[in-house]
One Martini backbone bead per residue (centre of mass of N, CA, C, O) as a GRO file, in nm:
protein
  387
    1UNK     BB    1   8.786   6.879  17.447
    2UNK     BB    2   8.659   6.605  17.411
    3UNK     BB    3   8.910   6.434  17.458
    4UNK     BB    4   8.976   6.532  17.746
    5UNK     BB    5   8.705   6.471  17.879
    6UNK     BB    6   8.685   6.167  17.814
    7UNK     BB    7   8.956   6.073  17.928
    8UNK     BB    8   8.903   6.169  18.220
    9UNK     BB    9   8.649   6.000  18.268
   10UNK     BB   10   8.761   5.716  18.219
   11UNK     BB   11   8.983   5.731  18.430
   12UNK     BB   12   8.805   5.796  18.679
   13UNK     BB   13   8.599   5.542  18.619
   14UNK     BB   14   8.734   5.280  18.514
   15UNK     BB   15   8.694   5.288  18.191
   16UNK     BB   16   8.711   5.151  17.893
   17UNK     BB   17   8.683   5.236  17.569
   18UNK     BB   18   8.578   4.943  17.478
   19UNK     BB   19   8.305   4.968  17.666
   20UNK     BB   20   8.187   5.158  17.478
   21UNK     BB   21   7.865   5.169  17.284
   22UNK     BB   22   7.793   5.488  17.306
   23UNK     BB   23   7.736   5.830  17.177
   24UNK     BB   24   7.675   6.161  17.326
   25UNK     BB   25   7.606   6.503  17.210
   26UNK     BB   26   7.596   6.821  17.359
   27UNK     BB   27   7.487   7.097  17.139
   28UNK     BB   28   7.408   7.412  17.017
   29UNK     BB   29   7.642   7.614  16.819
   30UNK     BB   30   7.884   7.510  16.627
   31UNK     BB   31   7.783   7.608  16.342
   32UNK     BB   32   7.847   7.906  16.432
   33UNK     BB   33   8.111   7.937  16.612
   34UNK     BB   34   8.278   7.686  16.430
   35UNK     BB   35   8.171   7.580  16.157
   36UNK     BB   36   8.041   7.297  16.289
   37UNK     BB   37   7.915   7.004  16.224
   38UNK     BB   38   7.877   6.689  16.316
   39UNK     BB   39   7.954   6.631  16.632
   40UNK     BB   40   7.919   6.327  16.676
   41UNK     BB   41   8.185   6.253  16.514
   42UNK     BB   42   8.389   6.373  16.724
   43UNK     BB   43   8.375   6.147  16.930
   44UNK     BB   44   8.543   5.938  16.764
   45UNK     BB   45   8.818   6.115  16.794
   46UNK     BB   46   8.889   6.055  17.105
   47UNK     BB   47   8.915   5.737  17.015
   48UNK     BB   48   9.001   5.456  16.841
   49UNK     BB   49   8.772   5.269  16.977
   50UNK     BB   50   8.520   5.449  16.843
   51UNK     BB   51   8.517   5.328  16.581
   52UNK     BB   52   8.176   5.281  16.472
   53UNK     BB   53   8.008   5.412  16.663
   54UNK     BB   54   7.721   5.516  16.793
   55UNK     BB   55   7.608   5.853  16.726
   56UNK     BB   56   7.507   6.185  16.865
   57UNK     BB   57   7.339   6.499  16.834
   58UNK     BB   58   7.216   6.746  17.074
   59UNK     BB   59   6.952   7.004  17.059
   60UNK     BB   60   6.848   7.254  17.341
   61UNK     BB   61   7.020   7.463  17.398
   62UNK     BB   62   7.071   7.473  17.740
   63UNK     BB   63   6.957   7.150  17.724
   64UNK     BB   64   7.148   6.962  17.561
   65UNK     BB   65   7.278   6.781  17.781
   66UNK     BB   66   7.012   6.671  17.899
   67UNK     BB   67   6.911   6.535  17.638
   68UNK     BB   68   7.147   6.343  17.609
   69UNK     BB   69   7.094   6.195  17.875
   70UNK     BB   70   6.804   6.105  17.813
   71UNK     BB   71   6.870   5.937  17.562
   72UNK     BB   72   7.070   5.743  17.694
   73UNK     BB   73   6.882   5.631  17.916
   74UNK     BB   74   6.667   5.519  17.722
   75UNK     BB   75   6.853   5.308  17.585
   76UNK     BB   76   6.905   5.148  17.840
   77UNK     BB   77   6.607   5.082  17.909
   78UNK     BB   78   6.571   4.935  17.621
   79UNK     BB   79   6.848   4.749  17.582
   80UNK     BB   80   7.072   4.843  17.375
   81UNK     BB   81   7.266   4.942  17.613
   82UNK     BB   82   7.516   4.957  17.884
   83UNK     BB   83   7.729   5.182  17.771
   84UNK     BB   84   7.759   5.543  17.807
   85UNK     BB   85   7.867   5.845  17.643
   86UNK     BB   86   7.843   6.186  17.770
   87UNK     BB   87   7.864   6.505  17.599
   88UNK     BB   88   7.956   6.841  17.671
   89UNK     BB   89   7.983   7.120  17.426
   90UNK     BB   90   8.153   7.447  17.394
   91UNK     BB   91   8.225   7.720  17.152
   92UNK     BB   92   8.224   8.096  17.225
   93UNK     BB   93   8.526   8.258  17.169
   94UNK     BB   94   8.528   8.321  16.837
   95UNK     BB   95   8.365   8.588  16.900
   96UNK     BB   96   8.213   8.858  16.946
   97UNK     BB   97   7.963   8.988  17.135
   98UNK     BB   98   7.767   9.063  16.908
   99UNK     BB   99   7.770   8.795  16.753
  100UNK     BB  100   7.711   8.610  16.994
  101UNK     BB  101   7.434   8.738  17.058
  102UNK     BB  102   7.307   8.654  16.789
  103UNK     BB  103   7.343   8.350  16.820
  104UNK     BB  104   7.174   8.324  17.084
  105UNK     BB  105   6.901   8.412  16.941
  106UNK     BB  106   6.840   8.114  16.823
  107UNK     BB  107   6.690   8.023  17.101
  108UNK     BB  108   6.488   8.183  16.981
  109UNK     BB  109   6.278   8.367  16.780
  110UNK     BB  110   6.454   8.515  16.559
  111UNK     BB  111   6.263   8.680  16.367
  112UNK     BB  112   6.084   8.800  16.625
  113UNK     BB  113   6.328   8.850  16.874
  114UNK     BB  114   6.648   8.893  16.737
  115UNK     BB  115   6.651   9.033  16.482
  116UNK     BB  116   6.837   9.330  16.513
  117UNK     BB  117   6.917   9.270  16.812
  118UNK     BB  118   7.084   9.374  17.081
  119UNK     BB  119   7.112   9.150  17.294
  120UNK     BB  120   6.844   8.958  17.327
  121UNK     BB  121   6.863   8.784  17.589
  122UNK     BB  122   6.878   9.001  17.811
  123UNK     BB  123   6.601   9.119  17.733
  124UNK     BB  124   6.428   8.868  17.787
  125UNK     BB  125   6.523   8.839  18.091
  126UNK     BB  126   6.420   9.113  18.171
  127UNK     BB  127   6.120   9.043  18.120
  128UNK     BB  128   6.108   8.822  18.332
  129UNK     BB  129   6.160   9.004  18.573
  130UNK     BB  130   5.914   9.186  18.527
  131UNK     BB  131   5.699   8.966  18.556
  132UNK     BB  132   5.773   8.884  18.842
  133UNK     BB  133   5.735   9.163  18.965
  134UNK     BB  134   5.430   9.192  18.897
  135UNK     BB  135   5.343   8.934  19.071
  136UNK     BB  136   5.571   8.936  19.341
  137UNK     BB  137   5.830   9.078  19.339
  138UNK     BB  138   6.140   9.268  19.254
  139UNK     BB  139   6.470   9.332  19.341
  140UNK     BB  140   6.788   9.433  19.283
  141UNK     BB  141   6.903   9.307  19.544
  142UNK     BB  142   6.845   9.017  19.467
  143UNK     BB  143   7.021   9.001  19.209
  144UNK     BB  144   7.288   9.088  19.344
  145UNK     BB  145   7.307   8.846  19.533
  146UNK     BB  146   7.322   8.630  19.321
  147UNK     BB  147   7.577   8.728  19.181
  148UNK     BB  148   7.771   8.717  19.422
  149UNK     BB  149   7.733   8.412  19.480
  150UNK     BB  150   7.814   8.296  19.205
  151UNK     BB  151   8.102   8.406  19.203
  152UNK     BB  152   8.188   8.273  19.468
  153UNK     BB  153   8.141   7.982  19.374
  154UNK     BB  154   8.336   7.993  19.130
  155UNK     BB  155   8.601   8.030  19.312
  156UNK     BB  156   8.607   7.723  19.412
  157UNK     BB  157   8.724   7.689  19.127
  158UNK     BB  158   9.047   7.675  19.000
  159UNK     BB  159   8.935   7.682  18.675
  160UNK     BB  160   8.795   7.939  18.680
  161UNK     BB  161   8.768   8.244  18.512
  162UNK     BB  162   8.644   8.402  18.789
  163UNK     BB  163   8.857   8.381  19.035
  164UNK     BB  164   8.966   8.706  18.980
  165UNK     BB  165   8.703   8.842  18.998
  166UNK     BB  166   8.504   9.114  19.058
  167UNK     BB  167   8.249   9.074  19.329
  168UNK     BB  168   7.959   9.235  19.464
  169UNK     BB  169   7.671   9.370  19.567
  170UNK     BB  170   7.747   9.666  19.516
  171UNK     BB  171   7.838   9.631  19.223
  172UNK     BB  172   7.570   9.495  19.118
  173UNK     BB  173   7.398   9.762  19.188
  174UNK     BB  174   7.545   9.920  19.001
  175UNK     BB  175   7.526  10.210  18.759
  176UNK     BB  176   7.789  10.205  18.534
  177UNK     BB  177   8.069  10.167  18.339
  178UNK     BB  178   8.102   9.866  18.482
  179UNK     BB  179   7.752   9.832  18.496
  180UNK     BB  180   7.569   9.809  18.253
  181UNK     BB  181   7.298   9.803  18.062
  182UNK     BB  182   7.156   9.525  17.834
  183UNK     BB  183   6.838   9.451  17.954
  184UNK     BB  184   6.706   9.658  18.121
  185UNK     BB  185   6.752   9.521  18.436
  186UNK     BB  186   6.996   9.400  18.293
  187UNK     BB  187   7.322   9.357  18.379
  188UNK     BB  188   7.634   9.253  18.360
  189UNK     BB  189   7.619   9.105  18.647
  190UNK     BB  190   7.361   8.923  18.539
  191UNK     BB  191   7.570   8.781  18.354
  192UNK     BB  192   7.700   8.536  18.207
  193UNK     BB  193   8.002   8.392  18.093
  194UNK     BB  194   8.159   8.300  17.828
  195UNK     BB  195   8.296   7.985  17.698
  196UNK     BB  196   8.505   7.706  17.693
  197UNK     BB  197   8.371   7.359  17.708
  198UNK     BB  198   8.374   7.033  17.892
  199UNK     BB  199   8.166   6.738  17.966
  200UNK     BB  200   8.142   6.408  18.133
  201UNK     BB  201   7.929   6.113  18.114
  202UNK     BB  202   7.848   5.791  18.261
  203UNK     BB  203   7.638   5.529  18.156
  204UNK     BB  204   7.454   5.245  18.308
  205UNK     BB  205   7.363   4.943  18.367
  206UNK     BB  206   7.293   4.713  18.604
  207UNK     BB  207   7.482   4.496  18.496
  208UNK     BB  208   7.740   4.667  18.474
  209UNK     BB  209   7.742   4.784  18.761
  210UNK     BB  210   7.787   4.518  18.909
  211UNK     BB  211   8.061   4.451  18.780
  212UNK     BB  212   8.204   4.714  18.852
  213UNK     BB  213   8.175   4.694  19.159
  214UNK     BB  214   8.329   4.427  19.195
  215UNK     BB  215   8.609   4.519  19.057
  216UNK     BB  216   8.614   4.793  19.269
  217UNK     BB  217   8.491   4.758  19.561
  218UNK     BB  218   8.176   4.841  19.531
  219UNK     BB  219   7.879   4.939  19.627
  220UNK     BB  220   7.596   4.962  19.454
  221UNK     BB  221   7.440   5.169  19.651
  222UNK     BB  222   7.691   5.392  19.614
  223UNK     BB  223   7.594   5.457  19.335
  224UNK     BB  224   7.511   5.678  19.133
  225UNK     BB  225   7.177   5.798  19.028
  226UNK     BB  226   6.889   5.803  18.843
  227UNK     BB  227   6.574   5.868  18.990
  228UNK     BB  228   6.477   6.113  18.802
  229UNK     BB  229   6.257   6.284  18.557
  230UNK     BB  230   6.214   6.580  18.345
  231UNK     BB  231   5.998   6.694  18.056
  232UNK     BB  232   5.963   7.018  17.903
  233UNK     BB  233   5.798   7.230  17.649
  234UNK     BB  234   5.775   7.543  17.551
  235UNK     BB  235   5.711   7.807  17.412
  236UNK     BB  236   5.916   8.006  17.226
  237UNK     BB  237   5.784   8.259  17.287
  238UNK     BB  238   5.766   8.474  17.543
  239UNK     BB  239   5.474   8.585  17.515
  240UNK     BB  240   5.345   8.298  17.510
  241UNK     BB  241   5.430   8.205  17.784
  242UNK     BB  242   5.290   8.430  17.949
  243UNK     BB  243   5.002   8.391  17.840
  244UNK     BB  244   4.971   8.093  17.946
  245UNK     BB  245   5.037   8.198  18.266
  246UNK     BB  246   4.822   8.414  18.368
  247UNK     BB  247   4.652   8.182  18.554
  248UNK     BB  248   4.906   8.121  18.702
  249UNK     BB  249   5.126   8.091  18.983
  250UNK     BB  250   5.329   8.061  18.742
  251UNK     BB  251   5.537   8.184  18.508
  252UNK     BB  252   5.674   7.875  18.473
  253UNK     BB  253   5.502   7.587  18.463
  254UNK     BB  254   5.699   7.392  18.312
  255UNK     BB  255   5.906   7.388  18.538
  256UNK     BB  256   5.728   7.271  18.754
  257UNK     BB  257   5.662   7.006  18.601
  258UNK     BB  258   5.949   6.899  18.581
  259UNK     BB  259   6.001   6.879  18.884
  260UNK     BB  260   5.758   6.701  18.972
  261UNK     BB  261   5.823   6.465  18.786
  262UNK     BB  262   6.095   6.393  18.909
  263UNK     BB  263   5.996   6.347  19.197
  264UNK     BB  264   5.792   6.126  19.137
  265UNK     BB  265   5.990   5.921  19.007
  266UNK     BB  266   6.177   5.930  19.278
  267UNK     BB  267   5.996   5.944  19.545
  268UNK     BB  268   5.961   6.257  19.620
  269UNK     BB  269   5.759   6.459  19.797
  270UNK     BB  270   5.969   6.702  19.850
  271UNK     BB  271   6.218   6.938  19.889
  272UNK     BB  272   6.322   6.811  20.168
  273UNK     BB  273   6.444   6.547  19.996
  274UNK     BB  274   6.674   6.749  19.908
  275UNK     BB  275   7.019   6.834  19.910
  276UNK     BB  276   7.045   6.962  19.607
  277UNK     BB  277   7.024   7.261  19.401
  278UNK     BB  278   7.061   7.301  19.055
  279UNK     BB  279   7.109   7.592  18.853
  280UNK     BB  280   7.029   7.809  18.600
  281UNK     BB  281   7.272   8.099  18.539
  282UNK     BB  282   7.261   8.302  18.289
  283UNK     BB  283   7.063   8.470  18.476
  284UNK     BB  284   6.935   8.608  18.751
  285UNK     BB  285   6.633   8.589  18.657
  286UNK     BB  286   6.634   8.274  18.619
  287UNK     BB  287   6.643   8.219  18.942
  288UNK     BB  288   6.337   8.270  18.990
  289UNK     BB  289   6.279   7.960  18.922
  290UNK     BB  290   6.281   7.852  19.216
  291UNK     BB  291   5.978   7.879  19.290
  292UNK     BB  292   5.878   7.597  19.166
  293UNK     BB  293   5.993   7.434  19.419
  294UNK     BB  294   5.749   7.562  19.550
  295UNK     BB  295   5.412   7.577  19.630
  296UNK     BB  296   5.415   7.915  19.697
  297UNK     BB  297   5.545   8.176  19.538
  298UNK     BB  298   5.384   8.430  19.660
  299UNK     BB  299   5.505   8.351  19.967
  300UNK     BB  300   5.800   8.386  19.848
  301UNK     BB  301   6.061   8.571  19.943
  302UNK     BB  302   6.380   8.658  19.859
  303UNK     BB  303   6.427   8.789  20.164
  304UNK     BB  304   6.344   8.569  20.381
  305UNK     BB  305   6.669   8.490  20.475
  306UNK     BB  306   6.843   8.753  20.382
  307UNK     BB  307   6.971   8.519  20.211
  308UNK     BB  308   7.058   8.340  19.974
  309UNK     BB  309   7.044   7.973  19.948
  310UNK     BB  310   7.347   7.904  19.784
  311UNK     BB  311   7.530   7.822  19.983
  312UNK     BB  312   7.730   7.599  20.110
  313UNK     BB  313   7.541   7.356  20.291
  314UNK     BB  314   7.362   7.131  20.481
  315UNK     BB  315   7.094   7.300  20.403
  316UNK     BB  316   6.979   7.318  20.109
  317UNK     BB  317   7.151   7.396  19.857
  318UNK     BB  318   7.206   7.636  19.621
  319UNK     BB  319   7.325   7.596  19.281
  320UNK     BB  320   7.489   7.679  19.032
  321UNK     BB  321   7.551   7.588  18.745
  322UNK     BB  322   7.810   7.383  18.596
  323UNK     BB  323   7.939   7.595  18.410
  324UNK     BB  324   8.197   7.715  18.225
  325UNK     BB  325   8.165   8.025  18.289
  326UNK     BB  326   8.223   7.965  18.617
  327UNK     BB  327   8.387   7.668  18.617
  328UNK     BB  328   8.527   7.652  18.368
  329UNK     BB  329   8.715   7.400  18.189
  330UNK     BB  330   8.603   7.094  18.201
  331UNK     BB  331   8.708   6.783  18.301
  332UNK     BB  332   8.538   6.512  18.291
  333UNK     BB  333   8.438   6.382  18.601
  334UNK     BB  334   8.403   6.050  18.704
  335UNK     BB  335   8.279   5.779  18.894
  336UNK     BB  336   8.031   5.578  18.841
  337UNK     BB  337   7.860   5.264  18.748
  338UNK     BB  338   7.534   5.211  18.716
  339UNK     BB  339   7.225   5.146  18.670
  340UNK     BB  340   6.943   5.172  18.546
  341UNK     BB  341   6.908   5.500  18.538
  342UNK     BB  342   7.208   5.546  18.614
  343UNK     BB  343   7.474   5.744  18.751
  344UNK     BB  344   7.785   5.858  18.634
  345UNK     BB  345   7.899   6.113  18.837
  346UNK     BB  346   8.079   6.421  18.796
  347UNK     BB  347   8.280   6.680  18.944
  348UNK     BB  348   8.510   6.919  18.930
  349UNK     BB  349   8.509   6.948  19.268
  350UNK     BB  350   8.447   6.624  19.369
  351UNK     BB  351   8.122   6.622  19.481
  352UNK     BB  352   8.165   6.830  19.721
  353UNK     BB  353   8.059   7.030  19.966
  354UNK     BB  354   8.137   7.258  20.165
  355UNK     BB  355   8.225   7.210  20.516
  356UNK     BB  356   8.296   7.355  20.784
  357UNK     BB  357   8.620   7.416  20.748
  358UNK     BB  358   8.603   7.439  20.446
  359UNK     BB  359   8.411   7.681  20.452
  360UNK     BB  360   8.584   7.873  20.619
  361UNK     BB  361   8.818   7.883  20.417
  362UNK     BB  362   8.652   7.983  20.177
  363UNK     BB  363   8.558   8.248  20.312
  364UNK     BB  364   8.838   8.363  20.372
  365UNK     BB  365   8.934   8.370  20.081
  366UNK     BB  366   8.707   8.551  19.977
  367UNK     BB  367   8.776   8.799  20.154
  368UNK     BB  368   9.060   8.843  20.042
  369UNK     BB  369   8.975   8.883  19.748
  370UNK     BB  370   8.790   9.127  19.793
  371UNK     BB  371   9.004   9.311  19.915
  372UNK     BB  372   9.195   9.306  19.673
  373UNK     BB  373   8.988   9.411  19.461
  374UNK     BB  374   8.929   9.681  19.600
  375UNK     BB  375   9.214   9.789  19.576
  376UNK     BB  376   9.235   9.777  19.269
  377UNK     BB  377   8.986   9.954  19.207
  378UNK     BB  378   9.082  10.205  19.359
  379UNK     BB  379   9.338  10.251  19.184
  380UNK     BB  380   9.178  10.285  18.915
  381UNK     BB  381   8.981  10.529  19.014
  382UNK     BB  382   9.148  10.763  19.138
  383UNK     BB  383   9.255  10.927  18.891
  384UNK     BB  384   8.974  11.002  18.781
  385UNK     BB  385   8.883  11.167  19.026
  386UNK     BB  386   9.118  11.372  19.027
  387UNK     BB  387   9.060  11.471  18.728
   0.00000   0.00000   0.00000
């Protein structure tokens, strides 16, 4: 996966393997799922030209890829390297659901929160939903809408494993044999699905970006860049997180701080200056973290717009994170090589959100898929009802 992702990125970016000066790999738990540590060394195996390069593996649970990016950008700002290759990779379908759930529990305080607990992470995120409900109010209808939209967005990627899966708001609201509870208020439809995947990004200094732009006939100002960043780490135990925020207007104030830090560094006054917000969607309750994007979370009701504003639109779309679980197993596609702290970033689906007629076609396709899935589900359930 690393080899395919890196090769695709270099090809799309028009960067030669020999131009890469350092490699960073973001990975959470290969030592558990694949019984393989030292993942940074696997980067060297992606191309013969990488032999001898400085590499490293970064682990920060679900933020592993982000930390790898942050480390790489810091090295560029420090003047150590001009061109860096950053890879995110996970292999999680090597074990059954029970064992995999236990492995995921190591992202919490395992001895205190996960050891001996079946599917500990859904239960912890169920508690997050309960805490949000206690402070601001949260209905199952809100979470069902998030689930339906996330699956619909996933279907827009032809490589996503969920592109033929059935999901709508009614199914996400149901509590039956097809959608049982796995962690308090968290049901199967509220959980993202694990898979194997990899994505690659190339970062470059201003000096390299200028040369790259000249040789490819691209204006330097048109190259994507990292405008700002935020980084905060909360207490590890869920109960400690909540206790620390009891007098805060935010359930997760460290998330708020990360967002405002990034905006401040980027010179963006408020959320109206952002074109798209991409969110971490491991569970529907985690997307209640959108509230720190706004100044007064207690005044923003999830039903405020009638529908969650996640669908690709011209006005500030929210988008679930482009994780392999919903987006398929991406071959990291990269675009440009920009200046210091600037990003050569690519997205699996080409970097543009559908709009206009593209959106209409996507909606029509989604309606056809939903109708087809309803027919299939009806045929599956009819014999059982007759029996």
